[in-house]
C-alpha positions, 0 to 999 in steps of 0.5 A: 669790573671785577673778574667775578662780575664779568663771569657772572654777567657772561653766564647770565646773558644770552652769549652762549646762543648769540654770537653778537653778545658772545663777542662782547665778552671775548678777549681777542686772544681767547683760548679755551680747552674743553674736555668733553665726552668726545675728547679734548677740543681747543677753541679760539675766538672764531671757533667760539663765535661759530659755536654760539651761532650753531647753538643759536640756530638749534635753541630758542632759549639758554639758561645757566644755573650756577651752583658754585663760583669761587674767585682766586686772584683773576681766576674764577671757577664756576660749576653750573648746569646748562638748560636749553629750549629747542626750536622743535620743542620751545615749551620744554626746558631740558638739561643739556649738560653739567660744566666745571669751568675755570676762567682767566680774565685779561683786560676785563674780557674772558682770556683763557678758559678750561672747561669739563662737561658731563652729559646728564 
């Protein structure tokens, strides 16, 4: 499977709010560096699965709208906006944040991620 298809399938799935689906996409040695408005967060596999569990408890729906995706070698750059529907208000879709991410693929899994987010 191509690196671009792996990343596309990841964002089209419910992985961001479902740890079981998330687990299917993660390399056993995954590392993610996330620069947010709260600072830099370094995450390993367990951290990512815990985040998906937490998001799954707060959001009933998660949708990613990709604006740009570029491939160079086995690295994919993706610019997207993440929309959610909350447990409290499941009928209203809200913009959670905008993201720019770079993914390195290894063994057909997400291996290294570098991500920047900006609140709306």
